LUMRO-141320 format. One record per residue: residue in three letters; z, x, y of N, C-alpha, C, O, CB in turn. Coordinates in steps of 0.05 Angstrom, whole numbers, plus 5000, padded with zeros to 4 digits. Atoms other than C-alpha are relative to their C-alpha. Glycine has a CB too. Layout:
REM LUMRO-141320
AlaZXYZXYZXYZXYZXY...
This chain:
REM LUMRO-141320
Met500350184974499950055003500250225023500550475023502649745005Asn500749814970498850185079502149975007502749735012497749935024Asp498450064990504850315100500650125032502650185047501550034982Lys500449924972501850515161500949695031501749685054496150114999Ile499950304991501949685176502349965015502849735008500049804977Val497750024986508349685221499549775029497349705037500950325007Gly499450124980510749285280499149765004498349694981499650125016Asn499750244994509648565311496550035003495650105025502349925027Leu502050184987502148365305499149685002496849604998498250084991Tyr500550265003502947635312502350005025503849815020500449844967Pro497850084971508047655386499749725002501749645014499050145034Ser500150304981506346905402500949834973500349594971496249875017Leu499150125020509346735335502450044992503350264985498850034984Leu496549915005516646645322500450074975499050024956502349765004Pro499850055036520146865263501849784995503049625010501550274980Ser499250225012522346465217500950084963500350314957497449785006Ser500049925031524246475131497650134990495250074987500449744983Lys502749945023520846935093498749814982500149654971500950194979Met501850175023515146585048499150174973497650374973497249895014Pro501749855016513546794984496650004999495549895017500949944976Val502650045006506246864960499349954972499850084951498750215009Phe501150105023503046444913496850184991495350275009499849665006Phe502750015001496246634872499849864982501549884965498550224997Ile500550205018493646094834496850074989494850155001500449705015Gly503250035015487546074783500049704996501149564979499650194966His499750305006485945394797498249944985498249704987500049825021Gly502950085015479345324751499449705009499349665033500350014965Ser501850234993476444574748501149885019503549905024499449834981Pro499150224978476344054803501849794989503349645001497549845013Leu499450215012478343654751503049995002504349785001498850014974Asn497149945001485143934754502049845020504349785015500250285005Ala499150214976486543504821500649764993501849625010498049965020Ile500650265015486142914781502049974969502749764958496350024992Glu498749975030490043134712502249985004503250015026499750234984Asp496249905007497243164689499450134976498750024955502849734993Asn500449925025496743654646503050355003504550335022495650084996Ala498349764998501644404638499450185027501250295040499550174972Phe500349824975497844764695501349825017503549865027496750105010Thr498750064967498544234751502749944998504149965018498649735017Gln496549984990505844104733501350245007503450245020501949914978Ser499349854994506644724738500150165032501850325040499250064985Leu500950064973503044674811503049875011504249975029497149795001Val498250224981508544154831503050164985505050024990499349534991Glu498249805007513944684797499850235028501650195044499050134968Met500749864980511645214850500749905026502250005042497550054998Gly499350114973511444734906503249935006504150015027498349735003Arg497250045002518944484893501250294993503150264978500749754977Ser499249815007520445264884501650105029503650245030497850164987Leu499649864972520845404965502449935002503549734994498149935027Pro496650064995527545524989499949795030501849655034502250365008Glu500950174984524845145048496949945009494850034999501350055019Lys503150084998519244805085497850265021498250375042500049645019Pro501549774981513345315105499749865033499549635040496450084985Gln502050124975511145265178497249954997496049795011500050195023Ala502750065008504645295149499250084980500850164964498450065014Ile500849955038500545445085496750115013494949975023500049584969Leu502749835000494546015095498349954966499249944943501150395006Val501849965038488945985034499050045003498049925022499049874978Ile502149805003484446475023498349954966498850054944501850335003Ser501650135020479646144975498550104985498350344992498949845007Ser502549815019474246394925497749875015495850015022499749954959His502150145003469945854943499150035035497149915043500749694984Trp501449964969469246095025500250235004502050355015501149875026Phe501549764999465146675017498050045021496049895019498750044977Thr501149964982462146945079498550285011499250495001501549935011Arg500649724986458647505119502350005023502649845042496550035014Gly497950034972464247675163502449824984502549714962498249795033Thr496950145010471547385158501049885024501649975046502650234989Tyr500050264978472446725193503649884996504449884973497049694987Val498550185004478846365201499749675008497949665025501850115009Asn500450274987479245505218501950015017504050125012500249754984Thr498650104983481945305278499949765013500249715037500050135013Ser500750265001480744615269503149864998505049934983497749934974Pro497050025002486844205286499849714971501949584968501849895040Phe500950105014484243755231497450034976495349914976500049895014Pro501749895021480844045170499749804986501649694976500950234985Lys501650135019475743635132500950084969501350314961497050065006Thr499950045034476843455052496450175001494550115017500349524984Ile502549865015470743925023499749894970501449854952500550354999Tyr500550045034467543734959497850164998495550125008499449664987Asp502649704998463744394944498949924962498750074943502450505006Phe500049945034462444174875497649744992497549595011504149954981Ser500850285001457443544843500650034960501450204945495949925016Gly499850015028457243224772502449934990502849844967499350214990Phe497250165008464243034773500949665001499849485014501850135020Pro499450314988467242364775501649845020503649905034500849894985Glu499150184960468441804834502750105009503650125032500849565000Ala496450014988475841954829499850245009501750305024503049964977Leu499049684987475042704849499549935032501649955045497650324987Tyr502550074976470542504915501649765011500649665031496349894987Asp499150224985476041914930501550135007502150025028500849774992Ile497449834992481942494940499250075036497050135045500350354975Glu500449854974482642685011503050105009505149975006498549795024Tyr497049855004488443205029499850025031498950225042500450344979Pro499850004978489442985097502050135029502350035051500149824996Ala498549814990493743555126499150075024496650085025500350204984Gln501449924983493043755192499750345009501150504995500949835020Gly500349725004491144475214502250165014504250065025497350085010Ala497949914981494845085244497950155018496950365011502750204986Pro501849824987490045225305502550265016501950495022497749785025Asp498749734989495545675334500950244984500950474992502349935014Ile499549725018497546115278496750064999495950265012501849944962Ala502849925000489946155267498750145022497250335015498649804997Glu499849824985489046395336500950285004499450475009500649925011Ala499549755005493646935330499450134980500150374979501950025002Ile501349725012490447235278497850005015496850235010499350024968Ile502749864992484147265315500350205029498850345041497549725005Asp498949804972488247585374500150234983498250384984503349935019Ala499949845008491048065329497950164977498150394968501849954997Leu501749785018485248275284496749955008495649755000500449934962Pro502250034983478248395327498249884973496249754977499050305020Glu503050035023474248315253500149685004498049555006500550134957Val500350315012476547565247498549805018498649885041502849864996Arg502250184979472047025284501149714998502049664975496150014989Ala498950314996474446255300496849814981494449834982500349895047Asp502350215014470545745255501849725006504249735008499350064959Gln499350294994471544935270498649794969499449574962498249905036Lys501550195011466244715215500450074975498450054960497349965009Trp498649935027470044945153501549765000501149575016501950304997Gly498650145010474844565122501850044978502650274976498949874996Leu498049965027479444485058497750074978496249874978502149684991Asp501150045029475544624995501449944977503749854975499150204993His497750095025477344514926501450244985502050224961498349824973Gly499249915002480145124926502750075013504250255008498650064998Ala497650074989485444974963501549745000503849754991499550055021Trp499350225011486244184965500849854966502549694959498249915009Ser499350075031485544124885502650154987503150114964497450094983Val497550055018492644424875501350005026503750055027501150224975Leu497650154973495344234945501649824995504149774996499049865023Val498450365017495643544917502350014990503849824996498649854973His498349995023500643794865501450125013503550095000499450104974Met499049714986503544324907502149775025504549755029496450285020Phe499250124968505043884970498849745008497649685029499050195024Pro502450274993502343144956500649865027499149705038500249724975Glu499850174964505042925026498150085015497349915031502750065022Ala501649874978500643325063501449985028500149875045497149885001Asp499049964976505743455120500650245002502850325011502049865007Ile499049714993505244165118496750055012494649975002501350244967Pro503249854993499144555164499150224982500550404973499950165032Val501749875014494044845127496950095015495149955023499749814976Phe503749864994487745315148499650164979501650224965499150215030Gln501049795015483445785106498650235021497550205044498049884977Met501449714995480946515115498250074987498750174965501350214997Ser501749895026474346675086500350294995501150475011496849945003Ile501049715015472647275042497350115005495350034992500049984969Asp501949824994467847745071498350104985498450334975500850165008Asn501949775032462147865019499050235012499250404995496549844983Ser501549775001458648435052501350264997500150464993498550025023Lys499249795000464548885050501350094963501849954943501849985026Pro499449965031466549294987503049924994504649825009499650324989Ile497150115009472749184945502450165006504650074998500149964971Tyr497949894992477249624968501649985023504050045026499550174999Tyr500050084978476349365038502149745007503449715028497249965004His498050255005480448715023502750095002504150105022499849854970Phe497749924999486248974997501150115021503350005025500350134985Gln499849834974486949435060499249775023499449835047497650304998Phe500550184965485048865113502449784990504049705006495749775009Ala498050215006489648355068503150065008504649875011499949944971Glu497949904999495748785082501349945024503649895027499850224995Gln499550124967495048635162501549704997502949565011496549945021Leu498750394994496847925141502749954987503649734981497949724981Arg497050025014503848115111502149845014504049695006501350304996Glu497050124986507847945168499449765003501449625008501250115030Leu499450294997505547285171501649864984502649674995498049864999Arg497450085013510547105116502350045009504149934996500450094980Asp497650004988516347295164499549815021501549785034500950265008Lys500350224983513646765210499049774986497149654995498550055022Gly500150205012513946275158497849844984498049624973500849895014Val502450015006507346245136499650054969499850294961498750165018Leu500350005026506146055056495950115001493850035010501149644986Ile503749905006499446485037499649974967500950104951499050425010Ile501449985018495746294980497250104987495350025000500249875000Gly502349885012490246624941499849824977501649744962500350304993Ser499950245019486146134899497350124989495550045002500049655014Gly501650015018481046414852500049964969500949754959499250175005Asn498449975032481446654773499150264997497050355005499049784970Ile500449735010482447314744497250034986495450194992502350074981Val502449915009477447214697498249725002499349504999500450154969His500650214989472246734717496050074995494350185008501649995035Asn502649835007465746794675497949634994497849544970500850314961Leu500450294992462246004695498149934979498449734966498849955032Arg501750035009455746144658501450004965501149804950497950215012Leu499650075023458646284594502849894986503949964965499250194989Ser498150294998463845744596499449744996500549584981501049965022Met501950215006459045234606498450034967497749824956497850025026Ser501550005022455545464543501849934974500949814955498850275000Lys500150075024460245434498501749794992503149695009500350194986Gln499150315010462944824451502349945006502849735017500049944970Asp497050154994470544844457501750255024500850445036502249974960Glu499049804981475845184498500950274992501650455007502149905012Ala498449735011478145714452498750255023496650255036499050084958Pro501349844977478146384497498450194988498650264965501850155020Phe501749635012473547004486501750184996503850195009497950195022Asp497949755015476847574452499850175032502050265041498150244964Trp500349824986473847974514502149915029503050055047496650045004Ala499050144974477247444564502550055004503350145026499849715002Val497549935021483747514526501350305019502950345038498550094958Glu500649644994483148294536500450075032502350215039496350114992Phe499749944977481648304609502449915013503750065028498049925011Asp497650164988486947814629502450114997504150135015500349764990Gly497449814992492148224601500450225011502650305017501350064984Trp500049764992490348824624501049945032502750085044497050134993Val499150054974490948524692503149925009504549965029498449815007Lys497450055002496948274676502750254998504950285008499949824977Gly498849784999499348894657500550255022502650395022499050074985Lys501049894975496949264718501449915020501850055040497449955005Ile498750134975500848714763503250174999504450305016500349594996Leu497049925003507648884725500450265012502150305029501050014971Thr499449704999506849624729499350075027499750305032498550194978Gly499649934970505249594808496450185003495250245024503650265005Asp502649814992498249984795497449865007495449824994499150204975Tyr501750154985494749604845496650164992494650064981501150015035Asn502049865001489650184846497749924975495349854979501250264998Ser501750035019486750084781498649745001496249724997501250044977Leu502050295000485149314790498449975024496949785027501749725000Ile502250024976481749504860497250154987495050134997501150165033Asp501949875015477649944811499349874973498550044957500950264995Tyr499950185021477049434756497550134974497450194950499449685014Glu502749995017470449554733499550304981497950374964497349985024Glu500049755024472150234703501549934971501750104954501750275012Gln499150115025475549794647498149964978498449924954501149765003Gly502650075027468749704615499449824993500849655003500250074975Pro501350285006465049134586502149825000501149635012498549984974Ser498650264990470648624590499850005028498949795037503049974991Ala499249994967471548744661497149875012497249675026500750385014Leu502250044998464148674669499449734995497849615009498950164986Leu500750385004464247934640502649935004502849694999498949844966Ala498350214987470247734663499950005033501649875045503150074991Val500049964966468047914744497650074991497350304984502250215020Pro502249964993460547784741499750015026497950155035498749854990Thr500849944973461347674814503050015016504849895004497749765013Thr497650035000467347774853501749795023503749865036500750265001Glu498850184975469247194902502149884980503449734996497649745017His497750175007474746874851501050204991502750144975499849764984Tyr498449845007477147554838502650115021505050145018498350184991Leu499549894974478247804907502949785010504449905025496849995021Pro497550124995484247224918501950254986503250424998500149684985Leu498049825014487947624871501550255007503750324999499050064981Leu499049764982488248284919500649935021501350125035498550215005Tyr498750154975490247874975502749945001504549975018498949755003Ala496850125009495947584942501250354993503550414999500049724963Leu497949805012497748284913501350155032503550175043498150274973Ala499349864970496548674983502349855012503649995028497549985022Leu498550084973501148215017503550024987505349894998498849625012Ser497749985012507548404970500950275008499450465010499949964972Asp497149774989513848904992500450104979500349964959503249885013Asp499549875018515549444950502649834989504249735005500350285009Glu497850045020520649204895499349684999501649604993503450105011Glu499650304986519248434909499549944970498250104955497749855029Glu500650145029519048034843498149924999497349835020501249814991Ile502850115004512747824819500949744971501449864951497250334989Arg500150155023513647194765497649804991496849615006502349875001Phe502750085014507946944725500749675002503149664996499450144964Thr499650304996508246094734499449894982500549684973498749885017Tyr503250195020502145954685498450284988497650485000496749775031Glu501749725006498746454642498549844973499949734955502350354991Glu501950135018492446154595497450055009496450055032500549704999Val503149994999485746254582498849924982499049994959498850215003Val501050125007481345804573496950094998495950245016500949825011Ser503949835004472945974546500850235017502550405011496449805019Ala500949724981471446474602501949955024501450035046496150015012Ile497950134968477446174652502050134993503150134971501049635006Ser497349874991482846554674502049825012502049825037499550235022Met497950184976488646024699502250135005504150015014501349714991Arg496749824999494246584699500749945037498949935054499650484989Ser499650024974498046484769502750154997503350264976499949705012Phe497949924993504646714795500450055026498550075041500550164988Arg498549954976509646834854501250215002502950294987501849835004Ile498649804987511147394895502250035026501850035051498150125005Gly497050094986518647374922500849714998502949645008500050055032
């Protein structure tokens, strides 16, 4: 981690109770309307907070852009960034207010971040928030992932968001450690691929030992890594979450499962 990131980057935001960090392996949009072991774990994660966050910042695999943007809308819309699913999914709205004041503070602190009001809450955000915070009474906003940057950049950039935790902001990385949708859709059952289990277990081990450099250089792990991470957008939220951890903070896995070629592994930091 970068020890040079010190001081008050967000002077306009008042100190508050320090929030944990969540990483959610969000999986299928259908989880938004299902009651299963995974969604029950989301309910418990929401209930586990010591107090209500000032706001929630979601870094979702589904907002992948050239450049980094933060949504400044006071009322972010619910985005249905999928097709071919039951009508019940399209009936869901997550009517949380945005957090434009916090978004603007991020823009002021980090010159590479730009404002956006067109995006809202994609299913990487609302499909988990409907279980974690069903009353939608906490302001929520998203930050995009810059698809033009190398993988190590994202870890270093995310470290600059760490101070937001001390301002009462709950930060959620929402993606999947293993995400090979093509192979998952071609499979006739949900039994996990051996390579998917192997890579998911390897990542778990590196998280537990704090070897984040290996996770940044995941491609060196070989064929299982290339199958598990055919593209980086679902993997990068993992690195954002880990970059936000402080030394010696506890990391607790809240859900562990590999379904076909998708890892649902989720955890809490702090």
